[in-house]
N, CA, C and O atoms as CSV, one atom per row, in Angstrom:
chain,resi,resn,atom,element,x,y,z
A,1,UNK,N,N,-15.735,-20.169,4.410
A,1,UNK,CA,C,-14.547,-20.106,3.588
A,1,UNK,C,C,-14.458,-18.784,2.844
A,1,UNK,O,O,-13.390,-18.175,2.793
A,2,UNK,N,N,-15.550,-18.337,2.273
A,2,UNK,CA,C,-15.507,-17.075,1.547
A,2,UNK,C,C,-15.257,-15.908,2.493
A,2,UNK,O,O,-14.670,-14.904,2.088
A,3,UNK,N,N,-15.701,-16.024,3.773
A,3,UNK,CA,C,-15.447,-14.965,4.734
A,3,UNK,C,C,-13.953,-14.794,4.989
A,3,UNK,O,O,-13.455,-13.669,5.047
A,4,UNK,N,N,-13.228,-15.923,5.142
A,4,UNK,CA,C,-11.790,-15.846,5.363
A,4,UNK,C,C,-11.090,-15.187,4.182
A,4,UNK,O,O,-10.196,-14.358,4.355
A,5,UNK,N,N,-11.509,-15.568,2.986
A,5,UNK,CA,C,-10.869,-15.019,1.791
A,5,UNK,C,C,-11.146,-13.534,1.664
A,5,UNK,O,O,-10.253,-12.764,1.311
A,6,UNK,N,N,-12.376,-13.121,1.949
A,6,UNK,CA,C,-12.700,-11.708,1.822
A,6,UNK,C,C,-11.949,-10.890,2.876
A,6,UNK,O,O,-11.540,-9.762,2.604
A,7,UNK,N,N,-11.765,-11.449,4.076
A,7,UNK,CA,C,-10.990,-10.737,5.090
A,7,UNK,C,C,-9.545,-10.585,4.639
A,7,UNK,O,O,-8.955,-9.513,4.774
A,8,UNK,N,N,-8.976,-11.662,4.103
A,8,UNK,CA,C,-7.596,-11.602,3.633
A,8,UNK,C,C,-7.472,-10.605,2.483
A,8,UNK,O,O,-6.536,-9.806,2.446
A,9,UNK,N,N,-8.418,-10.656,1.547
A,9,UNK,CA,C,-8.402,-9.721,0.426
A,9,UNK,C,C,-8.546,-8.287,0.920
A,9,UNK,O,O,-7.909,-7.378,0.387
A,10,UNK,N,N,-9.374,-8.084,1.929
A,10,UNK,CA,C,-9.549,-6.742,2.485
A,10,UNK,C,C,-8.264,-6.217,3.087
A,10,UNK,O,O,-7.955,-5.033,2.952
A,11,UNK,N,N,-7.512,-7.078,3.749
A,11,UNK,CA,C,-6.250,-6.646,4.339
A,11,UNK,C,C,-5.255,-6.283,3.251
A,11,UNK,O,O,-4.560,-5.273,3.360
A,12,UNK,N,N,-5.178,-7.081,2.218
A,12,UNK,CA,C,-4.253,-6.800,1.124
A,12,UNK,C,C,-4.646,-5.517,0.416
A,12,UNK,O,O,-3.802,-4.674,0.112
A,13,UNK,N,N,-5.942,-5.379,0.157
A,13,UNK,CA,C,-6.435,-4.191,-0.526
A,13,UNK,C,C,-6.202,-2.965,0.333
A,13,UNK,O,O,-5.817,-1.913,-0.176
A,14,UNK,N,N,-6.432,-3.091,1.633
A,14,UNK,CA,C,-6.226,-1.969,2.540
A,14,UNK,C,C,-4.786,-1.497,2.494
A,14,UNK,O,O,-4.526,-0.294,2.461
A,15,UNK,N,N,-3.850,-2.432,2.492
A,15,UNK,CA,C,-2.436,-2.091,2.437
A,15,UNK,C,C,-2.084,-1.394,1.131
A,15,UNK,O,O,-1.357,-0.401,1.121
A,16,UNK,N,N,-2.609,-1.926,0.030
A,16,UNK,CA,C,-2.364,-1.323,-1.289
A,16,UNK,C,C,-3.012,0.048,-1.338
A,16,UNK,O,O,-2.413,0.992,-1.855
A,17,UNK,N,N,-4.229,0.178,-0.809
A,17,UNK,CA,C,-4.917,1.459,-0.807
A,17,UNK,C,C,-4.142,2.503,-0.013
A,17,UNK,O,O,-4.075,3.663,-0.420
A,18,UNK,N,N,-3.555,2.104,1.117
A,18,UNK,CA,C,-2.754,3.053,1.901
A,18,UNK,C,C,-1.545,3.519,1.104
A,18,UNK,O,O,-1.165,4.687,1.184
A,19,UNK,N,N,-0.937,2.625,0.338
A,19,UNK,CA,C,0.208,3.012,-0.500
A,19,UNK,C,C,-0.228,4.052,-1.533
A,19,UNK,O,O,0.413,5.091,-1.693
A,20,UNK,N,N,-1.316,3.760,-2.222
A,20,UNK,CA,C,-1.812,4.681,-3.253
A,20,UNK,C,C,-2.231,6.009,-2.636
A,20,UNK,O,O,-1.897,7.078,-3.146
A,21,UNK,N,N,-2.972,5.925,-1.527
A,21,UNK,CA,C,-3.449,7.133,-0.856
A,21,UNK,C,C,-2.283,7.965,-0.342
A,21,UNK,O,O,-2.314,9.193,-0.431
A,22,UNK,N,N,-1.270,7.324,0.186
A,22,UNK,CA,C,-0.121,8.073,0.713
A,22,UNK,C,C,0.594,8.826,-0.406
A,22,UNK,O,O,1.081,9.936,-0.188
A,23,UNK,N,N,0.663,8.244,-1.584
A,23,UNK,CA,C,1.282,8.929,-2.724
A,23,UNK,C,C,0.452,10.145,-3.123
A,23,UNK,O,O,1.002,11.213,-3.393
A,24,UNK,N,N,-0.862,9.985,-3.161
A,24,UNK,CA,C,-1.742,11.110,-3.507
A,24,UNK,C,C,-1.616,12.239,-2.484
A,24,UNK,O,O,-1.569,13.414,-2.851
A,25,UNK,N,N,-1.563,11.880,-1.210
A,25,UNK,CA,C,-1.432,12.886,-0.148
A,25,UNK,C,C,-0.077,13.577,-0.252
A,25,UNK,O,O,0.006,14.802,-0.157
A,26,UNK,N,N,0.974,12.804,-0.446
A,26,UNK,CA,C,2.326,13.364,-0.552
A,26,UNK,C,C,2.430,14.334,-1.727
A,26,UNK,O,O,3.167,15.317,-1.660
A,27,UNK,N,N,1.696,14.058,-2.794
A,27,UNK,CA,C,1.705,14.935,-3.975
A,27,UNK,C,C,0.736,16.099,-3.851
A,27,UNK,O,O,0.650,16.931,-4.755
A,28,UNK,N,N,0.004,16.170,-2.740
A,28,UNK,CA,C,-0.959,17.246,-2.540
A,28,UNK,C,C,-2.238,17.071,-3.330
A,28,UNK,O,O,-2.975,18.034,-3.540
A,29,UNK,N,N,-2.513,15.846,-3.775
A,29,UNK,CA,C,-3.694,15.586,-4.593
A,29,UNK,C,C,-4.896,15.123,-3.780
A,29,UNK,O,O,-5.998,15.007,-4.316
A,30,UNK,N,N,-4.693,14.857,-2.490
A,30,UNK,CA,C,-5.783,14.362,-1.643
A,30,UNK,C,C,-5.524,14.814,-0.216
A,30,UNK,O,O,-4.377,14.801,0.231
A,31,UNK,N,N,-6.569,15.216,0.514
A,31,UNK,CA,C,-6.371,15.599,1.918
A,31,UNK,C,C,-6.128,14.374,2.799
A,31,UNK,O,O,-6.502,13.255,2.448
A,32,UNK,N,N,-5.506,14.603,3.928
A,32,UNK,CA,C,-5.263,13.505,4.875
A,32,UNK,C,C,-6.579,13.145,5.544
A,32,UNK,O,O,-7.237,14.012,6.118
A,33,UNK,N,N,-6.974,11.869,5.478
A,33,UNK,CA,C,-8.260,11.461,6.067
A,33,UNK,C,C,-8.181,11.375,7.591
A,33,UNK,O,O,-7.255,10.783,8.146
A,34,UNK,N,N,-9.152,11.967,8.246
A,34,UNK,CA,C,-9.187,11.921,9.711
A,34,UNK,C,C,-10.225,10.926,10.204
A,34,UNK,O,O,-10.321,10.680,11.407
A,35,UNK,N,N,-11.009,10.346,9.288
A,35,UNK,CA,C,-12.066,9.427,9.701
A,35,UNK,C,C,-11.573,7.993,9.867
A,35,UNK,O,O,-12.348,7.128,10.274
A,36,UNK,N,N,-10.312,7.721,9.565
A,36,UNK,CA,C,-9.789,6.365,9.730
A,36,UNK,C,C,-9.221,6.202,11.141
A,36,UNK,O,O,-8.953,7.190,11.825
A,37,UNK,N,N,-9.043,4.972,11.565
A,37,UNK,CA,C,-8.569,4.706,12.927
A,37,UNK,C,C,-7.133,5.202,13.120
A,37,UNK,O,O,-6.399,5.412,12.154
A,38,UNK,N,N,-6.760,5.378,14.352
A,38,UNK,CA,C,-5.454,5.952,14.714
A,38,UNK,C,C,-4.301,5.116,14.164
A,38,UNK,O,O,-3.317,5.672,13.675
A,39,UNK,N,N,-4.409,3.798,14.236
A,39,UNK,CA,C,-3.339,2.936,13.721
A,39,UNK,C,C,-3.133,3.160,12.226
A,39,UNK,O,O,-1.997,3.246,11.759
A,40,UNK,N,N,-4.223,3.253,11.480
A,40,UNK,CA,C,-4.123,3.501,10.034
A,40,UNK,C,C,-3.595,4.903,9.754
A,40,UNK,O,O,-2.822,5.097,8.816
A,41,UNK,N,N,-4.004,5.878,10.557
A,41,UNK,CA,C,-3.480,7.242,10.399
A,41,UNK,C,C,-1.974,7.275,10.605
A,41,UNK,O,O,-1.252,7.953,9.874
A,42,UNK,N,N,-1.508,6.544,11.598
A,42,UNK,CA,C,-0.072,6.498,11.877
A,42,UNK,C,C,0.687,5.848,10.728
A,42,UNK,O,O,1.714,6.360,10.284
A,43,UNK,N,N,0.171,4.706,10.246
A,43,UNK,CA,C,0.816,4.036,9.102
A,43,UNK,C,C,0.805,4.937,7.879
A,43,UNK,O,O,1.800,5.036,7.160
A,44,UNK,N,N,-0.327,5.595,7.645
A,44,UNK,CA,C,-0.447,6.482,6.486
A,44,UNK,C,C,0.507,7.667,6.610
A,44,UNK,O,O,1.167,8.036,5.638
A,45,UNK,N,N,0.584,8.257,7.784
A,45,UNK,CA,C,1.488,9.385,7.994
A,45,UNK,C,C,2.939,8.973,7.740
A,45,UNK,O,O,3.702,9.734,7.145
A,46,UNK,N,N,3.319,7.787,8.182
A,46,UNK,CA,C,4.677,7.297,7.936
A,46,UNK,C,C,4.934,7.091,6.448
A,46,UNK,O,O,6.016,7.409,5.957
A,47,UNK,N,N,3.950,6.562,5.730
A,47,UNK,CA,C,4.097,6.368,4.286
A,47,UNK,C,C,4.202,7.709,3.552
A,47,UNK,O,O,5.006,7.855,2.631
A,48,UNK,N,N,3.389,8.682,3.963
A,48,UNK,CA,C,3.443,10.015,3.347
A,48,UNK,C,C,4.818,10.628,3.594
A,48,UNK,O,O,5.425,11.194,2.684
A,49,UNK,N,N,5.301,10.514,4.819
A,49,UNK,CA,C,6.629,11.045,5.168
A,49,UNK,C,C,7.709,10.399,4.298
A,49,UNK,O,O,8.623,11.076,3.828
A,50,UNK,N,N,7.596,9.089,4.090
A,50,UNK,CA,C,8.565,8.376,3.269
A,50,UNK,C,C,8.515,8.859,1.813
A,50,UNK,O,O,9.561,9.062,1.197
A,51,UNK,N,N,7.322,9.043,1.263
A,51,UNK,CA,C,7.189,9.532,-0.109
A,51,UNK,C,C,7.790,10.941,-0.248
A,51,UNK,O,O,8.511,11.227,-1.203
A,52,UNK,N,N,7.484,11.800,0.709
A,52,UNK,CA,C,7.998,13.180,0.654
A,52,UNK,C,C,9.512,13.208,0.797
A,52,UNK,O,O,10.195,13.974,0.117
A,53,UNK,N,N,10.027,12.376,1.679
A,53,UNK,CA,C,11.483,12.289,1.854
A,53,UNK,C,C,12.151,11.827,0.567
A,53,UNK,O,O,13.151,12.401,0.137
A,54,UNK,N,N,11.589,10.780,-0.050
A,54,UNK,CA,C,12.149,10.263,-1.303
A,54,UNK,C,C,12.093,11.312,-2.413
A,54,UNK,O,O,13.030,11.431,-3.203
A,55,UNK,N,N,11.005,12.066,-2.476
A,55,UNK,CA,C,10.882,13.123,-3.479
A,55,UNK,C,C,11.944,14.201,-3.261
A,55,UNK,O,O,12.546,14.695,-4.214
A,56,UNK,N,N,12.162,14.553,-2.012
A,56,UNK,CA,C,13.169,15.569,-1.699
A,56,UNK,C,C,14.573,15.074,-2.041
A,56,UNK,O,O,15.385,15.826,-2.580
A,57,UNK,N,N,14.857,13.819,-1.729
A,57,UNK,CA,C,16.164,13.253,-2.076
A,57,UNK,C,C,16.361,13.199,-3.591
A,57,UNK,O,O,17.459,13.457,-4.083
A,58,UNK,N,N,15.304,12.865,-4.331
A,58,UNK,CA,C,15.380,12.873,-5.800
A,58,UNK,C,C,15.684,14.269,-6.318
A,58,UNK,O,O,16.500,14.441,-7.223
A,59,UNK,N,N,15.022,15.266,-5.740
A,59,UNK,CA,C,15.271,16.652,-6.149
A,59,UNK,C,C,16.722,17.046,-5.891
A,59,UNK,O,O,17.367,17.640,-6.756
A,60,UNK,N,N,17.236,16.721,-4.717
A,60,UNK,CA,C,18.640,17.022,-4.401
A,60,UNK,C,C,19.584,16.330,-5.376
A,60,UNK,O,O,20.531,16.942,-5.870
A,61,UNK,N,N,19.328,15.070,-5.650
A,61,UNK,CA,C,20.186,14.304,-6.559
A,61,UNK,C,C,20.181,14.926,-7.960
A,61,UNK,O,O,21.227,15.027,-8.600
A,62,UNK,N,N,19.013,15.338,-8.428
A,62,UNK,CA,C,18.919,15.960,-9.753
A,62,UNK,C,C,19.674,17.286,-9.787
A,62,UNK,O,O,20.369,17.584,-10.758
A,63,UNK,N,N,19.537,18.075,-8.733
A,63,UNK,CA,C,20.242,19.359,-8.676
A,63,UNK,C,C,21.758,19.154,-8.648
A,63,UNK,O,O,22.493,19.891,-9.306
A,64,UNK,N,N,22.219,18.183,-7.908
A,64,UNK,CA,C,23.652,17.883,-7.859
A,64,UNK,C,C,24.138,17.427,-9.222
A,64,UNK,O,O,25.214,17.829,-9.664
A,65,UNK,N,N,23.355,16.588,-9.894
A,65,UNK,CA,C,23.732,16.116,-11.232
A,65,UNK,C,C,23.819,17.276,-12.218
A,65,UNK,O,O,24.728,17.318,-13.047
A,66,UNK,N,N,22.887,18.212,-12.133
A,66,UNK,CA,C,22.916,19.394,-13.018
A,66,UNK,C,C,24.174,20.213,-12.755
A,66,UNK,O,O,24.834,20.652,-13.697
A,67,UNK,N,N,24.506,20.419,-11.506
A,67,UNK,CA,C,25.703,21.191,-11.166
A,67,UNK,C,C,26.974,20.489,-11.642
A,67,UNK,O,O,27.882,21.143,-12.155
A,68,UNK,N,N,27.049,19.193,-11.484
A,68,UNK,CA,C,28.214,18.432,-11.966
A,68,UNK,C,C,28.323,18.552,-13.479
A,68,UNK,O,O,29.414,18.750,-14.013
A,69,UNK,N,N,27.206,18.432,-14.161
A,69,UNK,CA,C,27.196,18.541,-15.617
A,69,UNK,C,C,27.658,19.942,-16.056
A,69,UNK,O,O,28.457,20.071,-16.984
A,70,UNK,N,N,27.161,20.971,-15.396
A,70,UNK,CA,C,27.568,22.344,-15.726
A,70,UNK,C,C,29.057,22.532,-15.470
A,70,UNK,O,O,29.765,23.129,-16.281
A,71,UNK,N,N,29.519,22.027,-14.357
A,71,UNK,CA,C,30.939,22.160,-14.013
A,71,UNK,C,C,31.810,21.449,-15.054
A,71,UNK,O,O,32.821,21.997,-15.493
A,72,UNK,N,N,31.431,20.254,-15.443
A,72,UNK,CA,C,32.198,19.505,-16.446
A,72,UNK,C,C,32.183,20.195,-17.794
A,72,UNK,O,O,33.180,20.151,-18.514
A,73,UNK,N,N,31.096,20.822,-18.149
A,73,UNK,CA,C,31.025,21.545,-19.428
A,73,UNK,C,C,31.897,22.798,-19.415
A,73,UNK,O,O,32.417,23.194,-20.458
A,74,UNK,N,N,32.063,23.419,-18.264
A,74,UNK,CA,C,32.939,24.608,-18.160
A,74,UNK,C,C,34.417,24.224,-18.306
A,74,UNK,O,O,35.230,25.000,-18.808
A,75,UNK,N,N,34.738,23.016,-17.858
A,75,UNK,CA,C,36.125,22.574,-17.921
A,75,UNK,C,C,36.518,22.114,-19.342
A,75,UNK,O,O,37.699,22.105,-19.689
A,76,UNK,N,N,35.543,21.745,-20.134
A,76,UNK,CA,C,35.854,21.205,-21.477
A,76,UNK,C,C,36.197,22.288,-22.467
A,76,UNK,O,O,36.480,21.995,-23.628
């Protein structure tokens, strides 16, 4: 019984760890691990790509908001 629970906990922890690790990698705070299996590398690479994409979209949105604010202040 404890073996089943530890396996389940390991899977949950592994998934959470990949989320945390992908954020660190996307922020340039940790190198991409090559010692993990190919399936995990693929999942991790996809998560890193998603974090970087979201960061880039946030940057674009902030820049657009700044430009709109500047434009509105010029009109007032």
